[in-house]
C-alpha positions as CSV (number, residue, x, y, z in Angstrom):
1,M,0.2,-0.2,0.2
2,S,1.4,3.5,-0.3
3,F,0.1,6.8,-0.1
4,K,0.1,10.0,-2.2
5,F,0.2,13.5,-0.5
6,F,0.4,15.7,-3.7
7,D,-1.9,18.4,-2.7
8,K,0.4,19.3,0.2
9,L,3.6,19.0,-2.2
10,S,2.3,20.9,-4.5
11,Q,1.8,24.1,-1.9
12,N,5.2,23.9,-1.2
13,F,6.6,24.0,-4.0
14,I,4.7,26.8,-5.3
15,E,5.6,28.7,-1.7
16,L,9.2,28.2,-2.6
17,L,8.8,29.9,-6.1
18,S,7.7,32.7,-4.0
19,D,10.3,32.5,-1.8
20,K,13.2,35.4,-2.4
21,D,16.7,33.9,-0.6
22,D,17.5,30.8,-2.5
23,Y,16.7,31.6,-6.1
24,N,19.3,31.4,-8.8
25,V,17.6,32.0,-11.8
26,I,16.3,35.5,-13.2
27,I,13.8,35.2,-16.0
28,E,13.5,38.9,-17.6
29,I,9.9,39.5,-19.7
30,E,8.4,42.1,-21.5
31,N,11.3,43.9,-23.1
32,K,13.3,43.2,-19.6
33,E,10.7,45.3,-18.1
34,K,9.3,42.7,-15.3
35,S,11.2,39.8,-14.0
36,F,10.8,36.4,-12.1
37,T,12.8,35.0,-9.8
38,A,13.5,30.9,-10.0
39,H,15.6,27.7,-8.8
40,S,17.6,26.4,-11.7
41,N,17.7,22.5,-10.5
42,I,13.3,22.4,-10.7
43,L,13.8,24.4,-14.2
44,K,16.2,22.5,-16.0
45,Y,14.2,19.3,-15.0
46,R,10.7,20.6,-15.7
47,S,11.4,22.0,-18.8
48,P,13.2,21.3,-21.7
49,Y,13.8,24.5,-23.0
50,F,14.7,25.5,-19.5
51,R,17.3,23.4,-19.4
52,K,19.1,24.1,-22.7
53,E,18.8,27.6,-22.1
54,L,20.7,27.4,-18.4
55,E,23.3,25.4,-19.7
56,N,24.4,27.8,-22.3
57,A,23.3,31.1,-19.7
58,Q,26.7,32.6,-18.2
59,S,26.8,33.0,-14.6
60,N,26.9,36.9,-12.6
61,E,29.5,37.2,-9.3
62,N,26.6,36.3,-7.7
63,K,26.0,33.0,-8.9
64,I,22.7,33.7,-10.7
65,K,22.1,33.3,-14.5
66,T,19.5,35.5,-16.4
67,I,17.3,34.1,-18.9
68,I,15.7,36.7,-21.7
69,K,11.9,36.2,-23.1
70,P,10.9,39.9,-24.4
71,N,7.6,37.9,-26.1
72,V,5.8,36.5,-23.2
73,S,3.4,38.8,-21.2
74,S,3.5,38.4,-17.3
75,Q,0.2,37.1,-16.8
76,I,1.1,34.2,-18.7
77,F,4.7,33.3,-17.4
78,D,3.0,34.0,-13.8
79,V,0.7,30.7,-14.7
80,I,4.0,29.0,-16.4
81,L,5.8,29.4,-13.5
82,K,2.9,28.1,-11.0
83,Y,2.7,25.2,-13.4
84,I,6.2,24.2,-13.4
85,Y,6.4,24.1,-9.6
86,G,3.1,23.3,-8.2
87,G,1.0,21.7,-11.3
88,I,-1.5,23.8,-10.6
89,V,-3.0,26.2,-13.7
90,N,-5.7,28.4,-12.8
91,L,-8.0,29.3,-15.7
92,E,-10.9,30.5,-13.7
93,N,-12.6,33.8,-15.2
94,V,-9.8,34.0,-18.1
95,E,-10.7,34.9,-21.8
96,T,-10.6,32.4,-24.5
97,R,-7.3,34.0,-26.2
98,F,-5.4,34.2,-22.9
99,I,-6.0,30.1,-23.0
100,F,-4.8,30.1,-26.6
101,D,-2.1,32.6,-25.8
102,L,-0.8,30.3,-22.5
103,M,-0.7,27.2,-25.1
104,I,1.8,28.8,-27.6
105,A,4.0,29.6,-24.8
106,A,3.8,26.5,-23.1
107,N,4.3,24.5,-26.6
108,E,7.5,27.3,-27.0
109,F,8.5,26.0,-23.5
110,E,8.1,22.8,-24.5
111,L,5.7,21.7,-21.3
112,K,4.0,19.3,-24.1
113,E,1.6,18.2,-20.7
114,L,0.6,21.3,-20.4
115,T,0.5,22.2,-24.5
116,N,-1.7,19.3,-25.3
117,K,-4.1,20.0,-22.2
118,L,-4.9,23.1,-23.6
119,E,-5.2,22.0,-27.1
120,I,-7.7,19.3,-26.5
121,L,-9.3,22.1,-23.7
122,L,-9.8,25.0,-26.8
123,I,-11.2,21.8,-29.3
124,D,-13.5,20.5,-26.8
125,T,-15.0,23.7,-25.0
126,K,-14.2,26.8,-27.1
127,A,-15.2,25.4,-30.7
128,S,-17.4,28.6,-31.4
129,W,-14.3,30.6,-30.4
130,L,-11.8,28.6,-33.2
131,K,-14.0,29.0,-35.6
132,T,-14.7,33.1,-35.2
133,H,-10.9,33.5,-35.0
134,F,-10.3,30.9,-37.7
135,S,-7.3,32.2,-40.1
136,L,-5.5,33.3,-36.8
137,I,-5.7,29.5,-35.3
138,Y,-4.6,28.0,-38.7
139,R,-1.8,30.4,-39.6
140,T,-0.3,30.1,-35.7
141,I,-0.7,26.0,-35.6
142,F,0.7,25.6,-38.9
143,N,3.9,28.2,-37.8
144,E,4.3,26.5,-34.7
145,N,4.0,23.1,-36.4
146,N,3.2,20.9,-32.9
147,F,-0.5,21.0,-32.4
148,K,-1.9,17.8,-34.6
149,N,-5.2,18.1,-32.8
150,L,-5.7,21.5,-33.4
151,E,-4.5,20.8,-36.8
152,N,-6.8,17.7,-37.4
153,Y,-9.5,20.0,-35.7
154,C,-8.9,22.4,-38.9
155,N,-9.1,20.5,-41.6
156,D,-11.6,18.4,-41.0
157,I,-13.7,22.3,-41.2
158,L,-11.6,22.6,-44.3
159,V,-12.2,19.9,-46.2
160,R,-16.1,20.9,-45.8
161,Y,-15.6,25.0,-46.5
162,P,-12.6,25.5,-48.2
163,S,-13.4,29.0,-48.9
164,L,-12.7,29.5,-45.2
165,I,-8.9,30.2,-46.1
166,F,-9.1,30.0,-50.1
167,D,-11.3,33.2,-50.0
168,S,-9.3,34.9,-47.4
169,S,-7.9,38.2,-47.6
170,D,-4.6,36.8,-46.4
171,F,-4.5,33.5,-48.1
172,A,-1.0,34.6,-49.6
173,S,0.3,34.7,-45.9
174,L,-0.5,30.9,-45.4
175,P,2.6,29.0,-44.5
176,V,3.0,26.1,-46.9
177,S,2.7,23.8,-44.1
178,A,-0.8,24.5,-44.1
179,L,-1.1,24.2,-48.0
180,T,-0.5,20.5,-47.4
181,I,-2.6,18.0,-46.2
182,I,-1.4,14.3,-46.5
183,K,-3.4,11.3,-47.0
184,P,-1.2,8.7,-48.4
185,N,-3.9,6.1,-47.8
186,V,-6.0,7.4,-50.5
187,S,-5.9,7.4,-53.6
188,S,-6.4,9.8,-56.4
189,Q,-9.4,9.1,-58.0
190,I,-10.9,8.4,-54.6
191,F,-10.2,11.6,-53.4
192,D,-11.6,12.8,-56.9
193,V,-15.8,11.4,-55.9
194,I,-15.0,12.9,-52.5
195,L,-14.0,16.7,-53.6
196,K,-17.0,16.5,-55.9
197,Y,-19.2,15.4,-53.2
198,I,-18.1,17.6,-50.7
199,Y,-18.4,20.5,-53.5
200,G,-21.5,19.7,-55.5
201,G,-23.1,16.8,-53.3
202,I,-22.8,14.4,-56.2
203,V,-21.0,11.2,-56.3
204,N,-21.3,8.8,-59.6
205,L,-20.7,4.8,-59.3
206,E,-21.4,4.3,-62.7
207,N,-18.9,1.7,-64.3
208,V,-17.1,1.3,-61.0
209,E,-15.9,-2.0,-59.5
210,T,-17.8,-3.1,-56.0
211,R,-13.8,-2.7,-54.5
212,F,-14.1,1.1,-55.5
213,I,-17.0,1.4,-53.5
214,F,-15.9,0.0,-50.4
215,D,-12.8,1.8,-50.7
216,L,-14.7,4.7,-51.1
217,M,-16.7,3.8,-48.2
218,I,-14.3,3.9,-46.0
219,A,-12.3,7.1,-46.9
220,A,-15.9,9.1,-46.5
221,N,-15.6,7.3,-42.7
222,E,-12.0,8.7,-42.5
223,F,-13.0,12.4,-43.6
224,E,-16.2,11.5,-41.6
225,L,-18.4,12.8,-43.6
226,K,-21.4,10.5,-42.4
227,E,-24.0,10.9,-45.4
228,L,-21.8,9.2,-47.4
229,T,-20.1,6.5,-45.8
230,N,-23.9,5.4,-44.4
231,K,-25.4,5.5,-47.7
232,L,-22.5,3.5,-49.2
233,E,-22.5,0.9,-46.5
234,I,-26.5,0.8,-47.3
235,L,-26.1,0.2,-51.2
236,L,-23.3,-2.7,-50.8
237,I,-25.5,-4.5,-48.5
238,D,-28.7,-4.1,-50.7
239,T,-27.0,-4.7,-54.0
240,K,-23.5,-6.7,-53.5
241,A,-24.2,-8.9,-51.2
242,S,-22.4,-11.6,-53.1
243,W,-19.1,-9.4,-53.3
244,L,-19.3,-9.5,-49.8
245,K,-19.8,-13.0,-49.0
246,T,-16.8,-13.2,-51.2
247,H,-14.6,-10.7,-49.5
248,F,-16.1,-11.7,-46.5
249,S,-12.6,-11.8,-44.1
250,L,-11.3,-8.7,-45.0
251,I,-15.1,-6.9,-45.0
252,Y,-14.9,-8.0,-41.2
253,R,-11.6,-7.3,-40.2
254,T,-12.0,-4.0,-41.8
255,I,-15.2,-2.6,-40.2
256,F,-14.6,-3.5,-36.7
257,N,-10.8,-2.0,-37.0
258,E,-13.1,1.5,-38.3
259,N,-16.1,0.5,-35.5
260,N,-17.9,3.0,-37.7
261,F,-20.1,0.5,-39.9
262,K,-23.1,-1.0,-37.6
263,N,-25.1,-2.1,-40.5
264,L,-22.3,-3.6,-41.6
265,E,-21.3,-5.2,-38.2
266,N,-25.0,-5.9,-37.9
267,Y,-25.1,-7.7,-41.7
268,C,-22.0,-9.4,-41.3
269,N,-22.6,-11.0,-38.2
270,D,-26.1,-12.1,-39.2
271,I,-24.3,-14.3,-41.0
272,L,-21.8,-15.4,-38.8
273,V,-24.2,-16.6,-36.4
274,R,-25.5,-19.0,-38.5
275,Y,-22.3,-20.1,-40.7
276,P,-19.1,-19.0,-37.6
277,S,-16.7,-21.0,-39.3
278,L,-16.1,-18.6,-41.6
279,I,-13.6,-16.7,-39.1
280,F,-13.4,-19.0,-36.5
281,D,-11.8,-21.7,-38.9
282,S,-10.3,-18.6,-41.6
283,S,-6.3,-18.8,-41.5
284,D,-6.0,-15.2,-40.3
285,F,-8.6,-16.0,-37.5
286,A,-5.6,-14.6,-35.0
287,S,-5.7,-11.4,-36.3
288,L,-9.4,-10.7,-35.7
289,P,-10.3,-7.4,-33.8
290,V,-11.3,-8.2,-30.4
291,S,-13.8,-5.7,-30.9
292,A,-15.5,-8.3,-33.7
293,L,-15.0,-11.4,-31.6
294,V,-16.6,-9.4,-28.0
295,S,-19.0,-8.6,-30.9
296,L,-19.7,-12.1,-32.0
297,L,-19.6,-13.4,-28.2
298,K,-22.5,-12.0,-27.4
299,R,-24.7,-12.9,-29.7
300,D,-27.1,-15.4,-28.5
301,D,-27.9,-17.0,-31.4
302,L,-24.0,-17.9,-32.2
303,Q,-24.6,-21.3,-33.8
304,M,-21.6,-23.4,-32.3
305,E,-21.7,-25.6,-29.1
306,E,-20.4,-23.3,-26.3
307,V,-17.1,-25.7,-25.6
308,K,-16.2,-25.3,-29.2
309,I,-16.8,-21.0,-29.0
310,W,-14.1,-21.8,-25.7
311,D,-11.5,-23.4,-27.4
312,Y,-11.5,-20.7,-30.2
313,V,-11.4,-18.0,-27.4
314,I,-8.6,-19.7,-26.1
315,K,-6.8,-20.0,-29.3
316,W,-7.4,-16.3,-30.3
317,G,-6.1,-15.6,-26.5
318,I,-3.3,-17.6,-27.1
319,S,-2.2,-16.0,-30.3
320,Q,-1.8,-12.6,-29.1
321,S,1.4,-13.3,-27.2
322,P,3.5,-15.3,-29.4
323,T,6.3,-16.2,-26.2
324,L,3.0,-18.5,-24.3
325,H,4.3,-22.1,-24.1
326,T,2.0,-24.4,-25.9
327,D,2.2,-27.2,-23.1
328,L,-0.1,-25.8,-20.5
329,E,2.1,-27.6,-17.9
330,E,5.0,-25.4,-18.2
331,W,2.9,-22.0,-17.8
332,S,3.9,-19.5,-15.5
333,K,2.0,-17.5,-13.1
334,E,2.3,-14.7,-15.3
335,N,1.4,-16.7,-18.5
336,F,-1.8,-17.1,-16.9
337,L,-2.2,-13.6,-16.1
338,T,-1.1,-12.3,-19.6
339,L,-3.9,-14.9,-21.1
340,K,-6.2,-13.3,-18.8
341,I,-5.9,-9.7,-19.4
342,T,-6.0,-10.9,-23.0
343,L,-9.7,-12.2,-22.5
344,Q,-10.8,-9.9,-20.0
345,Q,-13.4,-8.5,-22.5
346,C,-14.2,-12.2,-23.6
347,L,-14.8,-14.4,-21.1
348,P,-18.0,-13.1,-19.4
349,L,-19.3,-14.3,-22.6
350,I,-19.3,-17.7,-22.5
351,R,-21.7,-19.3,-21.5
352,Y,-20.2,-22.0,-18.6
353,F,-23.1,-22.9,-17.2
354,H,-24.2,-25.0,-20.7
355,I,-21.0,-26.9,-20.9
356,S,-21.2,-30.5,-20.0
357,N,-19.6,-31.1,-16.7
358,T,-17.0,-33.5,-18.9
359,E,-16.1,-30.1,-20.9
360,L,-16.0,-28.4,-17.9
361,F,-13.3,-30.6,-16.5
362,D,-11.4,-31.2,-19.3
363,K,-11.3,-27.7,-20.7
364,I,-12.5,-25.4,-18.6
365,I,-10.8,-26.2,-14.7
366,P,-7.2,-26.2,-16.8
367,Y,-7.4,-22.5,-17.3
368,K,-9.2,-21.9,-13.8
369,K,-6.4,-19.3,-13.1
370,I,-7.6,-16.9,-15.6
371,L,-11.3,-16.7,-14.3
372,D,-12.8,-14.6,-12.1
373,K,-12.4,-16.2,-8.7
374,Q,-16.4,-16.5,-7.6
375,L,-16.9,-18.0,-11.0
376,C,-14.1,-20.1,-10.7
377,K,-15.7,-21.5,-7.5
378,D,-19.1,-21.4,-8.3
379,I,-18.0,-24.2,-11.8
380,I,-16.1,-26.6,-9.3
381,Q,-19.3,-26.5,-7.2
382,H,-21.5,-26.9,-10.1
383,L,-19.7,-29.9,-10.8
384,A,-20.0,-31.4,-7.3
385,A,-23.5,-30.2,-6.1
386,P,-25.5,-28.5,-9.8
387,D,-28.6,-27.9,-7.4
388,R,-27.2,-25.4,-5.3
389,P,-27.8,-21.8,-6.3
390,F,-24.8,-20.0,-8.2
391,K,-23.7,-15.8,-7.1
392,S,-22.2,-15.5,-10.6
393,I,-24.3,-14.4,-13.6
394,I,-25.8,-17.1,-15.6
395,L,-26.2,-16.3,-19.5
396,P,-28.8,-18.0,-20.7
397,A,-27.9,-21.0,-23.3
398,R,-27.7,-19.7,-26.8
399,S,-30.5,-20.2,-28.7
400,T,-30.8,-22.6,-32.2
401,L,-32.0,-20.9,-35.1
402,V,-34.7,-22.8,-36.7
403,T,-35.1,-22.3,-40.7
404,E,-38.8,-23.9,-40.7
405,L,-41.3,-23.0,-38.3
406,P,-43.8,-25.6,-36.7
407,P,-47.3,-25.2,-38.0
408,R,-49.5,-23.0,-36.2
409,T,-53.0,-24.3,-35.7
410,P,-55.6,-22.8,-36.0
411,R,-53.7,-20.9,-38.8
412,T,-55.3,-19.6,-41.6
413,P,-52.8,-18.0,-44.6
414,R,-53.1,-14.7,-45.7
415,T,-52.0,-15.6,-49.2
416,K,-51.7,-18.3,-51.2
417,E,-48.0,-17.9,-51.5
418,T,-47.5,-17.8,-47.8
419,K,-46.1,-21.1,-46.8
420,E,-44.7,-20.6,-43.6
421,S,-45.4,-18.5,-40.2
422,F,-44.9,-14.4,-40.6
423,S,-44.0,-15.0,-36.7
424,S,-43.4,-17.1,-33.9
425,I,-45.6,-15.0,-31.6
426,I,-49.0,-14.5,-32.8
427,F,-51.5,-15.7,-35.8
428,E,-52.5,-14.7,-38.8
429,E,-56.1,-13.6,-36.7
430,H,-53.9,-11.5,-34.4
431,A,-52.4,-9.9,-37.7
432,A,-56.1,-9.4,-38.6
433,E,-57.2,-8.4,-35.6
434,I,-54.4,-5.5,-35.3
435,S,-55.1,-4.5,-38.6
436,S,-58.5,-3.6,-38.0
437,W,-57.6,-1.4,-34.7
438,I,-55.1,0.4,-37.0
439,D,-58.1,1.1,-39.7
440,R,-60.4,1.8,-36.7
441,K,-62.6,-0.8,-37.4
442,T,-65.5,-2.2,-35.6
443,I,-65.4,-5.7,-36.6
444,N,-62.4,-7.4,-37.3
445,Y,-61.1,-8.3,-40.7
446,S,-61.4,-11.5,-41.9
447,T,-57.5,-13.7,-41.8
448,T,-58.3,-13.7,-45.9
449,N,-58.9,-9.7,-46.3
450,I,-56.1,-8.2,-44.1
451,P,-55.2,-5.3,-46.0
452,Y,-51.6,-5.2,-44.7
453,K,-48.5,-7.1,-45.0
454,F,-46.3,-7.4,-41.4
455,E,-43.1,-7.5,-42.6
456,L,-40.7,-9.0,-39.3
457,I,-37.7,-6.9,-39.4
458,L,-36.9,-7.9,-36.3
459,S,-36.6,-11.2,-34.1
460,G,-35.3,-11.4,-30.5
461,T,-34.7,-14.7,-31.1
462,R,-32.2,-14.1,-34.4
463,D,-31.3,-10.7,-33.9
464,G,-30.4,-10.9,-29.9
465,F,-32.8,-8.5,-26.9
466,A,-30.2,-5.7,-26.5
467,P,-32.1,-2.6,-26.9
468,Q,-29.2,-1.3,-28.7
469,T,-30.0,-3.7,-31.8
470,F,-33.8,-2.7,-31.5
471,W,-32.5,1.2,-32.2
472,N,-30.2,0.4,-34.7
473,I,-32.8,-1.9,-36.8
474,C,-35.7,-0.3,-36.4
475,H,-34.5,3.5,-37.0
476,G,-36.5,5.3,-39.5
477,H,-39.0,2.7,-39.9
478,A,-42.5,4.0,-39.2
479,K,-45.8,2.4,-39.2
480,T,-44.2,-0.9,-37.3
481,V,-46.1,-3.0,-34.4
482,V,-44.0,-4.4,-31.7
483,I,-44.8,-7.5,-29.9
484,A,-43.8,-9.6,-26.7
485,K,-44.6,-13.0,-25.5
486,V,-44.7,-12.6,-22.0
487,K,-42.8,-15.3,-19.9
488,W,-44.4,-17.9,-17.3
489,T,-48.0,-16.8,-19.1
490,D,-49.8,-16.6,-22.0
491,E,-49.8,-13.1,-22.5
492,I,-49.0,-11.2,-25.7
493,L,-48.4,-7.9,-24.9
494,G,-47.6,-5.0,-27.9
495,G,-48.2,-1.6,-29.4
496,Y,-48.4,0.2,-32.6
497,N,-46.3,3.5,-33.8
498,P,-47.7,4.9,-37.1
499,L,-44.5,7.2,-36.2
500,A,-40.8,6.5,-37.5
501,W,-38.6,5.1,-34.9
502,D,-35.4,7.9,-34.7
503,N,-32.2,6.8,-32.9
504,S,-30.3,10.2,-33.6
505,N,-31.2,12.2,-30.1
506,H,-27.8,12.8,-28.8
507,E,-28.2,14.8,-25.5
508,T,-32.5,13.9,-24.8
509,S,-35.0,11.5,-25.6
510,Q,-38.1,13.1,-26.9
511,W,-41.9,12.5,-26.6
512,M,-43.5,12.6,-30.7
513,E,-47.2,13.6,-30.5
514,T,-50.2,11.0,-32.6
515,K,-53.5,10.2,-32.0
516,D,-53.1,6.8,-33.4
517,S,-51.2,5.0,-32.0
518,F,-52.2,2.7,-29.5
519,I,-51.6,-0.4,-26.9
520,F,-52.9,-3.6,-26.8
521,S,-52.6,-7.2,-25.3
522,L,-54.2,-10.5,-27.4
523,K,-56.2,-13.7,-26.6
524,N,-54.2,-16.3,-26.5
525,G,-54.5,-19.9,-24.2
526,D,-56.0,-19.1,-21.6
527,I,-56.0,-15.5,-22.3
528,Q,-59.9,-15.3,-24.1
529,N,-60.1,-11.9,-24.9
530,S,-57.8,-9.4,-26.3
531,I,-58.0,-5.5,-25.0
532,L,-56.8,-2.3,-27.3
533,S,-55.5,0.6,-25.4
534,R,-55.7,3.6,-27.4
535,I,-53.9,7.1,-26.5
536,K,-56.1,9.3,-24.5
537,N,-52.6,11.8,-23.9
538,S,-51.3,12.2,-27.1
539,L,-48.6,14.2,-26.5
540,Y,-47.1,11.0,-24.6
541,A,-47.4,8.3,-27.1
542,I,-43.8,7.3,-28.9
543,R,-40.7,8.0,-27.0
544,N,-37.6,8.0,-28.9
545,E,-34.7,7.6,-26.1
546,S,-31.3,9.7,-26.1
547,K,-28.0,7.9,-27.1
548,N,-27.1,7.2,-23.6
549,R,-30.4,5.4,-23.2
550,Q,-30.4,2.9,-25.7
551,N,-28.1,0.5,-24.4
552,K,-31.1,-0.1,-21.4
553,V,-34.7,1.1,-23.0
554,G,-36.1,0.1,-26.2
555,P,-39.7,0.9,-27.9
556,R,-41.5,2.8,-25.4
557,F,-45.3,3.7,-25.7
558,G,-46.2,6.0,-23.1
559,D,-46.1,3.9,-20.0
560,F,-45.4,0.4,-21.4
561,F,-42.1,-0.3,-22.4
562,L,-38.9,-2.7,-22.8
563,Y,-35.9,-1.9,-20.5
564,S,-33.2,-4.0,-19.4
565,E,-29.9,-2.8,-17.0
566,K,-28.4,-5.7,-19.0
567,S,-28.7,-4.7,-21.9
568,D,-31.0,-8.0,-22.8
569,F,-34.8,-8.1,-22.6
570,A,-34.6,-11.5,-22.2
571,L,-32.7,-11.4,-19.0
572,G,-34.7,-10.2,-15.7
573,N,-37.7,-9.3,-14.8
574,E,-36.9,-5.7,-15.7
575,N,-39.9,-4.8,-18.3
576,F,-42.5,-2.5,-17.8
577,C,-46.5,-1.8,-18.1
578,Y,-47.8,0.7,-15.6
579,I,-51.2,-0.9,-14.3
580,K,-53.1,2.1,-14.4
581,C,-51.7,3.2,-17.5
582,D,-52.2,6.7,-17.3
583,P,-51.4,8.1,-20.8
584,H,-53.8,5.3,-22.4
585,E,-57.3,4.4,-21.8
586,K,-57.1,1.5,-20.4
587,P,-55.0,-1.0,-18.4
588,I,-54.1,-4.3,-21.1
589,R,-52.5,-6.1,-17.9
590,K,-54.2,-8.0,-14.8
591,S,-51.3,-8.9,-13.2
592,S,-50.4,-7.2,-9.5
593,S,-46.8,-6.2,-11.0
594,D,-46.1,-3.0,-13.3
595,C,-42.5,-5.7,-14.1
596,F,-42.7,-8.7,-16.3
597,S,-40.2,-10.5,-18.1
598,I,-40.2,-12.0,-21.8
599,V,-39.4,-14.4,-23.7
600,N,-39.2,-13.4,-27.4
601,N,-40.2,-9.9,-28.6
602,E,-40.7,-8.8,-32.7
603,V,-41.0,-5.9,-34.6
604,F,-43.1,-5.8,-38.1
605,K,-43.2,-2.7,-40.8
606,I,-46.7,-2.5,-41.5
607,S,-47.6,-2.3,-45.6
608,N,-50.5,-2.1,-47.6
609,N,-50.9,-5.6,-49.2
């Protein structure tokens, strides 16, 4: 155990700065009109600049060295010295220009820590000032050439608005370094398309190869052109599926290295959960980014035996540290620790309690040193006394995908062409009933006369139960029906949203107004009658959640919503339907509890048949 007393230490050193008895350095500033005293040992150990200056400075008869800095103000240098001595910088009630000048001075004194801190502060909190004084900023940082964060910040603005600098009155005085933006990894053909998009909003992809479109998407992402990136991503998925599958390994590694292609991530993972050997058995499996492996391990529908998943995870982890011995018996404590650190994001995603006892003993126990202590205890207890409760979090078994659902009875097809169930939760009769509610009919449509097509766009057992999955898949979709099958009961709950779901709210969640939404409970098993409850307070009909809540909250209809602290609607008992049902006409549940668990959920997009 160690104790740190930095506050007192800092205070004492600042007091030393004020001590006029033992100084041996004088720094003259503002054309020698003002001066500061300091101590050479502190200056040279805190600043490479002062080390060089002190080595070249001559001492006078009193053994005092003088350094002259005519272009630094006394206010700036006072802050610099207090930082050097005490590590404290007080910027309360100072103007932004003072912070900028302080950053320039800190760079001149080679105080990298302070320079970088002030640079980030300006970018994060003073964007408006930077844009107002853009010409000054741009010229200054390129004259100094040590402000990479600000250089990137300014160039990101200029690639979109080049006239800011090219049409400025002092363009001729621009440093040559500022005119050069080096992008060695972007081809001239790609950059030509990028510039034409920036200037004219037009992208011509006639007669280009698919690889060109893919590379253009990567470049557009690098230049933070979100609109173009997203458009190209969707284009590849919708029209170039064959090429994506042929070059699957390249696609998969690239998108996870960049980590900005959620649509392609979901597309690839939807393929991999069915054909995991595409990546696990590939020759370059060891080079798979950890983010890609974690993304795959999170999927409840990954079609592979859990013990085989464990084998591949261990194989990947060992491959990241080539020095690890192939013989496990030769491993030291440090070797196990290395593997544990490498796999720290992967180990919690293994479904240990859905592995057979024999496989646990043969495969998992030899690696017990990389497991959490409580998890290791619970696994050993499971082997000896499986009926006793565990303290560890037990993840559900991975679901097995079926290509054909068993027939339901009674069931009437909506069309002659429909030969398999459109849902694993509701029947055709339910679709007819919901369609009648949408059209405000007093008599239900027959199953042979349903005016709407129910297109399944999300299935919990297929796509996973993560709240974020709902927002990723359903974003932009209007006229949707959300269905949830309640665990341990025959209840089927749901809601209809005529508006578009929107996952783009960054700061705050937003209520959407509509008079046409409703929630419902469908007849099923012991539940003899369906219940329709229309919105009565239209101001609180639908809620689009903010970005920071989309990992917990899913679709919300007033006081009826899917929710999970664990980012999995099927875990726990946190989905919610307020019994009093204030925003709606009447309750849709007879339960004494507001909360419930689900076994599956589905979202349908409604369109005319």
